[in-house]
N, C-alpha and C positions, 0 to 999 in steps of 0.2 A: 363470538366467532372470530372478530379482528382486533384483541384485546387491549379493544379502547376500554377505558372506565369513564362513569360516571352515571344519571341519574336519568329514569325512566319515568312518567305519570305515563297511564294510555286510561283510557276509554272508551266506551261503547252501547250506547244506551241502545233500545231499541222498543219500536211500536208496532203491536199485533193486535188484528180483531177476531177473533173467531169469530164465520158466520155460518149457521147451520142451514144449508142449502133444500135438503131432502130428510127423511129418516135415514139417521145412519152415514150420511155424509155431510164432513166438515169442514172448510173453504176457511183455509187464514192468510191472509198478505200478512205480512212485514217489511217494516222499514226500520235500519239505521243509521248511523253515525257511527262510526271508529276514528278516533282523535287520540294522537299521542305527542306527547314532547319530549323531548328529548335537553339535557346540561351534554354537554357538548368537553366539558374539561376542560380537557389540559387541548386538545387541536383546536378548540375553538370558544371564545370569549362568549358570545350572544347563543341563544339556544334556538333548537330548530321544530320543525313538530310535522306531522303527517295526516292529514285527515280524509276519508272518502267514506263517502256512502254506499251502501248496500240496500240491497231489495230482496225479498221469496217470497215466494207464494207453498201452500200447500194444502196440497187437496187432500184427506183420507177419509175411510169408513172403516164400519166393522158391521160383519153379519157372523152369527150363530145358529146352532142346529143340537138343540137335545136328541140321544139314543136312548132306549132303556138297558142298562148294561143285570139282566138277575130281574130277584125281587129289588134290591138293594140300593143299587147304582144308576149311576147316571154319566152318560159319555157327551160332555160336549167339546163340538168342534169350533173351532172360531179364524174365520177369515180375516186378514185387514190389510187393505191396499190399500196404499197409497202413491202419490207420484209427489215431487217435491221439485221447486226452482230456484235456484239463488243465480244471482248476480251482482258481480262485484267489476267496475270499469279498469281499464287500465291507464295509470295513474306512477308516469313517471317522479319518482322522488330522489334528489342530489342530496347528498351528505349528509344523505343518514343512517348513522351507526347501526348495523347488526351484533347485537347481543343474544338473540335465538329468532325460535321461529316467527316470534311475534310482529317480528318489525319485519317480513320479507311479506308485502301486502301483495302477492300475485291477483290477476285479475280472474275472474271466475265469472263462467259461462255456462251453470252447470243443470241437468236433470236428474233426477235420483228417481228410480221407481224400484217399489219395495214391497213383495208378498211374503207378509207373514202368516203361519197356519200355527195354529195351537190344537194339543188336545187335551182337555181336563176331565180329570175323572174324579167323580164324589160317588160316595159311598158312607153307608152309615155303619155303627161298628155292629155287630152283634150281639144281643142282650136276649137273656132267655126274663121269662115276666110276663104277666096281662097285658103293662104297660109297656115293653118292652122294642111297640115299636115308635110313641111318643117320645120318650127318653132317650134315641139313639143318637150318640153324636155323631155330626157327619167328619169325614176325613177329606179332604182335598189336595189330588196332586197333577203335576202339569205331568204329564207323563213322557205328549212330545212336542218340540217345537222344530218347526222348518220354517227360514227362514231364505229369502231370495233377495240381494241387492243388485241392480245395474247401474252404472255412470255413462249416462252421455253426457258428452262433452263438444257442445257448437261452438269454443274456440279451433279444434282441429279443420282443418281442411280432408282430410279424409280417416277413417277410424273411429268413429264420432264417438258408438260405440265402446267404452274403452275398458271397465271391467265388467267381472261379473265375479259377486260372491255370495258363497253359502253358509250358513250354521242348520247342523242338523247337533238336536237333544236327545233320549232318550232318557228315561227315569220311569221304569216300571214297579222297583222295589224301591224299599227304603235301605236295601244292603249296598248296592252298585248305581254306577250312573255313568253314561258312555255322553260325549261331546265331540262335533268335530268340524269344524273350518275350513275353509278352502277360496281360493281367489283366484280365476283364467283372466288373465290378461289379453283381450283382444288383438289389441297392437301387435303384441311380440306373438300372438300366437302361439300362446303354452300357458301349461298351468303354476303360478308366478307361488303358491303355496298353500301348502298342506298341512292340517295339526288336526291329532285324533290324541283323546285323552280317556281313558278308564278309570273310573274313580269305585273305590269299595271300600263300604266303611260300616263300622257297628256302634253305633248311639258315638261316645263320646270313651270309649274302650278301644277299640283299633281302627286304624285307616291304612290304603294303600293305592297307590296310583303310579298306572305308566300311561306313558302319554310316546307318541313320535311326531320332532317338528322337519319340515321343508319349506326350505326359501330359495326362488329359485336364484336372484340375485335383490342385495341391498343397493336401494341408491346410496351415490354419493354429493353428499354437498361439497361443492367448489369452496365454499371458507370454511368449509373446517380440516382441518391438518387430518392426510391420508394413512 
């Protein structure tokens, strides 16, 4: 960003401990320490460093239910809710060079809410003969995926519910695939992005893809040239 030449050495070890609170419920606390050393090169003879402690909590679970589809099929509905909290204090570091996003250690006090829904189809391939039922190979496909993710920023004085993102994937056949993702900005009260893709392919012989991209605005980093 700043046209500075030098060397950087970055470490970010962390320690986590998953705990089974109940069936299908896992609580995982995490603590880590990020340390970065810089050789300022031509600007200063002595090196500089910045270190900061960060911590987080994860609470996630997984539930599913099976449904019969015909004689040889099973449809499994999987629901995976998750709540994550991440905290990193505000630490002013003077004289730190900025090479890229790794050097911008902003304070964080955020809660992430996510809900992941999946439909998994399992079907036995049809075969003829007396022992066909026992020798049928299983074919599995994740036919539908829906994911919602919300960000709650505790550092904001207002409009703390910051963004809501969604993902949608549809894969009913071996030949075509549909995926879409979008993001809604509550602070700006507008849809910030919307992307849709349709893919069609026949094994390794032929493939076709068409998509649409929409982005409301791209944040401009003040350290980057316009």
